[in-house]
C-alpha positions in Angstrom: 78.3 31.4 181.1 81.1 32.9 179.1 82.0 36.6 179.2 84.2 38.3 176.7 84.6 41.5 174.6 84.2 41.1 170.8 86.2 42.9 168.1 83.8 45.8 168.1 84.3 46.3 171.8 80.8 45.1 172.8 80.6 43.1 176.1 79.1 39.7 175.2 77.7 37.0 177.5 77.0 33.5 176.3 74.5 31.6 178.2 74.4 27.6 177.7 72.2 26.4 180.4 69.7 27.7 183.0 68.4 24.4 184.2 69.3 25.2 187.7 66.6 27.8 187.7 63.9 25.5 186.2 64.6 22.1 187.3 63.4 21.1 191.0 65.7 18.1 191.1 68.9 19.9 189.9 72.0 18.8 191.9 72.9 22.4 193.0 72.1 23.3 196.6 70.5 26.6 197.5 73.9 28.5 197.8 75.0 27.4 194.3 71.8 28.4 192.9 71.9 31.9 194.5 75.5 32.3 193.5 75.0 31.4 189.7 71.8 33.5 189.6 73.4 36.6 190.9 76.5 36.1 189.0 74.5 35.8 185.8 72.2 38.7 186.7 75.1 41.1 187.1 76.8 39.9 183.8 73.6 40.3 181.9 72.9 43.8 183.2 76.4 44.8 181.9 76.2 43.0 178.6 75.8 44.7 175.3 75.0 41.4 173.6 73.6 38.0 174.9 74.1 34.8 173.0 71.7 31.9 174.0 72.4 28.4 173.1 68.7 27.6 172.3 65.3 29.2 172.0 64.3 27.8 175.4 67.3 29.4 177.0 66.5 32.7 175.3 62.9 32.5 176.6 64.3 31.8 180.2 66.6 34.8 179.9 63.7 37.1 179.2 61.5 35.4 181.8 63.9 35.4 184.7 66.3 38.3 184.0 64.0 40.7 182.1 66.5 41.2 179.2 65.1 42.7 176.1 64.5 40.3 173.3 66.5 42.5 170.7 69.6 42.1 172.9 69.5 38.4 172.6 70.8 36.2 169.6 70.7 32.5 169.2 74.0 30.7 168.5 73.8 29.0 165.1 74.3 25.3 165.1 77.7 25.4 163.2 79.3 27.4 166.0 78.6 24.8 168.8 
């Protein structure tokens, strides 16, 4: 997760990976999962724009964090 303010003054959050929420065999322990989950939840709540690295991540953001779809954009392949 990256947080920054763009040139228009909007708060932007970039989300690359949410595998710790989906995969049962992820190496994070329960504390790390809770920490990352709540940190991301607060950042997404304050964000004006959310950039997802893939359509699957965008779907998981809507599924787990209830962020409106119109607030989420996909990162284009040439920006990665």
